[in-house]
Residue frames as a rotation matrix with the C-alpha (Angstrom) as fourth column:
MET 1
0.778 0.543 0.318 9.70
0.516 -0.839 0.170 -10.58
0.359 0.032 -0.933 -3.42
THR 2
-0.225 -0.936 0.271 12.40
0.604 -0.352 -0.715 -7.97
0.765 0.003 0.644 -3.11
ASP 3
0.570 0.303 -0.764 12.71
0.795 -0.439 0.419 -6.11
-0.208 -0.846 -0.491 0.19
PRO 4
0.578 -0.327 0.748 13.71
0.344 -0.733 -0.587 -2.57
0.740 0.596 -0.311 -0.75
GLN 5
0.783 -0.265 0.563 15.09
-0.604 -0.542 0.584 -2.13
0.150 -0.797 -0.584 2.81
GLN 6
0.849 -0.517 0.108 17.44
0.477 0.838 0.264 -5.13
-0.227 -0.173 0.958 2.48
ARG 7
0.681 -0.725 -0.102 21.08
-0.726 -0.651 -0.220 -4.00
0.093 0.224 -0.970 2.63
ALA 8
0.859 -0.497 0.118 24.25
0.464 0.856 0.229 -5.99
-0.215 -0.142 0.966 2.08
VAL 9
0.603 -0.780 -0.168 27.96
-0.796 -0.602 -0.058 -5.30
-0.055 0.169 -0.984 2.17
ALA 10
0.904 -0.395 -0.162 30.69
0.351 0.903 -0.248 -7.59
0.244 0.167 0.955 0.95
LEU 11
0.672 -0.729 0.127 34.12
-0.673 -0.530 0.516 -7.34
-0.310 -0.433 -0.847 2.61
ALA 12
0.810 -0.528 -0.256 37.50
0.312 0.757 -0.575 -8.80
0.497 0.386 0.777 1.68
TYR 13
0.737 -0.657 0.160 40.72
-0.536 -0.424 0.730 -8.98
-0.412 -0.623 -0.665 3.54
ALA 14
0.745 -0.600 -0.291 44.02
0.085 0.519 -0.851 -9.82
0.661 0.609 0.438 1.86
SER 15
0.664 -0.581 -0.471 46.96
0.702 0.268 0.659 -10.85
-0.257 -0.768 0.586 4.02
GLY 16
-0.424 -0.904 0.048 49.28
0.891 -0.407 0.200 -7.92
-0.161 0.128 0.979 4.38
SER 17
-0.085 0.524 0.848 46.55
0.497 -0.715 0.492 -5.33
0.863 0.463 -0.199 3.78
ALA 18
-0.855 -0.222 0.468 46.11
-0.217 -0.667 -0.713 -2.52
0.470 -0.711 0.522 6.21
ALA 19
-0.580 0.749 0.318 42.40
-0.436 0.044 -0.899 -3.34
-0.688 -0.661 0.301 6.73
PRO 20
-0.343 0.566 0.750 39.46
0.743 0.652 -0.152 -5.20
-0.575 0.505 -0.644 5.14
LYS 21
-0.956 0.049 -0.290 37.94
-0.214 -0.791 0.574 -3.42
-0.201 0.610 0.766 2.12
VAL 22
0.027 0.996 0.090 34.38
-0.155 0.093 -0.983 -2.92
-0.988 0.012 0.157 1.03
LEU 23
-0.867 -0.397 0.301 34.10
0.171 0.332 0.928 -4.79
-0.468 0.856 -0.220 -2.28
ALA 24
-0.628 0.742 0.235 30.38
0.279 -0.067 0.958 -4.41
0.726 0.667 -0.165 -2.89
LYS 25
-0.800 0.496 -0.336 27.40
0.271 -0.201 -0.941 -2.79
-0.535 -0.845 0.026 -1.24
GLY 26
-0.827 0.560 0.053 23.79
-0.178 -0.351 0.919 -2.15
0.533 0.751 0.390 -2.09
ARG 27
-0.613 0.727 0.309 20.14
-0.459 -0.009 -0.888 -2.15
-0.643 -0.686 0.339 -1.25
GLY 28
0.364 0.918 -0.155 17.10
-0.722 0.174 -0.669 -4.09
-0.588 0.355 0.727 -2.55
LEU 29
0.992 0.078 -0.101 17.90
-0.126 0.717 -0.686 -6.12
0.019 0.693 0.721 -5.65
ILE 30
0.268 -0.961 -0.072 21.61
-0.489 -0.071 -0.869 -5.38
0.830 0.268 -0.489 -5.46
ALA 31
-0.196 -0.279 0.940 21.69
-0.974 0.167 -0.154 -6.52
-0.114 -0.946 -0.304 -1.80
GLU 32
0.652 0.524 0.548 19.90
-0.477 0.845 -0.241 -9.74
-0.589 -0.105 0.801 -2.79
GLU 33
0.874 -0.378 -0.304 22.37
-0.154 0.377 -0.913 -10.35
0.460 0.845 0.271 -5.56
ILE 34
-0.085 -0.914 0.396 25.37
-0.820 -0.162 -0.549 -9.80
0.566 -0.372 -0.736 -3.25
ILE 35
-0.051 0.166 0.985 23.89
-0.849 0.512 -0.130 -12.31
-0.526 -0.843 0.115 -0.78
SER 36
0.885 0.456 0.093 22.95
-0.328 0.753 -0.571 -14.77
-0.331 0.474 0.816 -3.53
ARG 37
0.601 -0.724 -0.339 26.42
-0.335 0.156 -0.929 -14.75
0.725 0.672 -0.149 -5.07
ALA 38
-0.256 -0.664 0.702 28.07
-0.946 0.022 -0.324 -15.14
0.199 -0.747 -0.634 -1.66
LYS 39
0.243 0.448 0.860 25.94
-0.661 0.726 -0.191 -18.18
-0.710 -0.522 0.473 -0.95
GLU 40
0.965 0.108 -0.237 26.62
-0.258 0.535 -0.805 -19.66
0.040 0.838 0.544 -4.42
GLU 41
0.234 -0.966 -0.112 30.36
-0.446 -0.004 -0.895 -19.37
0.864 0.259 -0.431 -3.73
GLY 42
0.377 -0.020 -0.926 30.02
0.614 0.754 0.234 -20.96
0.693 -0.657 0.296 -0.30
ILE 43
-0.691 -0.559 0.458 30.85
0.098 -0.701 -0.707 -17.73
0.717 -0.443 0.539 1.47
PHE 44
-0.336 0.589 -0.735 29.25
0.942 0.221 -0.253 -17.49
0.014 -0.777 -0.629 4.88
VAL 45
-0.263 0.379 0.887 26.73
0.162 -0.889 0.427 -14.68
0.951 0.256 0.172 5.26
HIS 46
-0.617 0.012 -0.787 26.47
0.787 -0.004 -0.617 -12.94
-0.011 -1.000 -0.007 8.59
GLU 47
0.104 0.772 0.627 23.47
0.573 -0.562 0.597 -10.77
0.813 0.297 -0.501 9.34
SER 48
-0.255 -0.128 -0.958 23.99
0.895 -0.406 -0.184 -7.67
-0.366 -0.905 0.218 11.47
LYS 49
0.533 0.571 0.625 21.83
0.787 -0.606 -0.118 -4.67
0.311 0.555 -0.772 10.49
GLU 50
0.870 -0.231 -0.436 23.90
0.112 -0.769 0.629 -2.43
-0.481 -0.596 -0.643 12.77
LEU 51
-0.090 -0.993 0.070 27.22
0.238 0.047 0.970 -3.34
-0.967 0.104 0.232 11.25
VAL 52
-0.172 0.101 0.980 25.84
0.982 0.099 0.162 -3.23
-0.081 0.990 -0.116 7.68
ALA 53
0.850 0.520 0.087 24.47
0.524 -0.851 -0.037 0.28
0.055 0.077 -0.996 8.33
LEU 54
0.585 -0.702 -0.406 27.93
-0.109 -0.565 0.818 1.41
-0.804 -0.434 -0.407 9.39
LEU 55
-0.348 -0.760 0.549 29.73
0.424 0.395 0.815 -0.32
-0.837 0.516 0.185 6.52
MET 56
0.354 0.517 0.779 27.29
0.930 -0.111 -0.349 1.17
-0.094 0.849 -0.521 3.93
GLN 57
0.922 -0.026 -0.387 28.93
0.012 -0.995 0.096 4.54
-0.388 -0.094 -0.917 4.78
VAL 58
-0.013 -0.998 0.061 32.31
-0.013 0.061 0.998 3.31
-1.000 0.012 -0.014 3.57
ASP 59
0.251 0.029 -0.967 33.25
-0.900 -0.361 -0.244 4.04
-0.357 0.932 -0.065 -0.08
LEU 60
0.994 0.058 0.097 33.55
-0.008 0.893 -0.451 1.08
-0.113 0.447 0.887 -2.50
ASP 61
0.497 -0.863 -0.086 37.05
0.484 0.358 -0.799 -0.25
0.720 0.356 0.596 -2.49
GLY 62
0.181 -0.395 0.900 37.70
-0.595 -0.773 -0.220 1.71
0.783 -0.496 -0.375 0.68
ASP 63
-0.701 -0.457 -0.547 39.31
0.192 0.618 -0.762 0.37
0.687 -0.639 -0.346 3.84
ILE 64
0.484 0.803 -0.348 36.99
0.605 -0.020 0.796 -0.01
0.632 -0.596 -0.496 6.84
PRO 65
0.312 -0.362 0.878 37.55
-0.490 -0.853 -0.177 2.73
0.814 -0.375 -0.444 9.38
PRO 66
-0.710 -0.688 -0.148 39.58
-0.166 0.368 -0.915 1.99
0.684 -0.625 -0.375 12.55
ALA 67
-0.464 0.613 0.639 36.42
-0.876 -0.212 -0.433 2.36
-0.130 -0.761 0.635 14.62
LEU 68
0.620 0.774 -0.126 35.10
-0.785 0.611 -0.108 -0.83
-0.007 0.166 0.986 13.05
TYR 69
-0.292 -0.800 -0.524 38.29
-0.722 0.544 -0.427 -2.91
0.627 0.254 -0.737 13.30
ARG 70
-0.790 -0.062 0.611 37.16
-0.545 0.528 -0.651 -4.73
-0.282 -0.847 -0.450 16.46
ALA 71
0.201 0.952 0.228 33.68
-0.581 0.304 -0.755 -5.61
-0.789 0.020 0.614 15.15
VAL 72
0.645 0.020 -0.764 35.05
-0.728 0.321 -0.606 -6.82
0.233 0.947 0.222 11.85
ALA 73
-0.517 -0.850 -0.101 37.91
-0.732 0.500 -0.463 -8.75
0.444 -0.166 -0.881 13.56
GLU 74
-0.514 0.402 0.758 35.33
-0.531 0.545 -0.649 -10.56
-0.674 -0.736 -0.066 15.69
LEU 75
0.609 0.756 -0.241 33.33
-0.621 0.265 -0.737 -11.34
-0.493 0.599 0.631 12.59
LEU 76
0.256 -0.617 -0.744 36.41
-0.793 0.306 -0.526 -12.63
0.552 0.725 -0.411 10.77
ALA 77
-0.740 -0.519 0.428 37.31
-0.672 0.568 -0.475 -14.80
0.004 -0.639 -0.769 13.80
TRP 78
-0.022 0.854 0.520 33.78
-0.528 0.432 -0.731 -16.22
-0.849 -0.291 0.441 13.83
LEU 79
0.734 0.303 -0.608 34.02
-0.676 0.245 -0.694 -17.01
-0.061 0.921 0.385 10.10
TYR 80
-0.244 -0.900 -0.362 37.43
-0.817 0.391 -0.423 -18.66
0.523 0.193 -0.830 10.56
GLN 81
-0.664 0.048 0.746 36.02
-0.558 0.634 -0.536 -20.86
-0.498 -0.772 -0.394 13.35
LEU 82
0.450 0.886 0.110 33.11
-0.523 0.361 -0.772 -21.89
-0.724 0.290 0.626 11.14
GLU 83
0.521 -0.314 -0.793 35.45
-0.773 0.219 -0.595 -22.74
0.361 0.924 -0.129 8.29
GLN 84
-0.600 -0.783 0.165 37.63
-0.760 0.493 -0.424 -24.82
0.251 -0.380 -0.890 10.63
GLU 85
-0.323 0.604 0.728 34.61
-0.505 0.541 -0.673 -26.65
-0.800 -0.585 0.131 11.99
ALA 86
0.683 0.567 -0.460 33.45
-0.657 0.202 -0.726 -27.32
-0.319 0.798 0.511 8.40
LEU 87
0.059 -0.801 -0.596 36.86
-0.848 0.274 -0.453 -28.84
0.526 0.532 -0.663 7.57
ILE 88
-0.785 -0.324 0.528 36.72
-0.594 0.635 -0.494 -31.20
-0.175 -0.701 -0.691 10.53
THR 89
-0.133 0.822 0.553 33.14
-0.271 0.507 -0.818 -32.37
-0.953 -0.259 0.156 9.88
ASP 90
0.886 0.434 0.161 33.39
0.040 0.276 -0.960 -32.49
-0.461 0.858 0.227 6.09
PRO 91
0.010 -0.993 -0.119 36.99
-0.101 -0.119 0.988 -33.29
-0.995 0.002 -0.101 5.06
């Protein structure tokens, strides 16, 4: 059953870029598809309704605003740590 209130935002950061970009965003079925594709690709999914609400305001292919740098940097550090732990436990 689709939750029409479900929201999702996909971010990407390329080395050398000024800031992470919003690659995809949506609600309901689109949000479910974003989450499903991320999981299929082995991309970690982090749930934070507050951060998603703020990122939903960013235009597609737009850089995240400086006010969100710290929150996103903490998220990226968390993801990096998870990836490193996965490499150690599942070489």
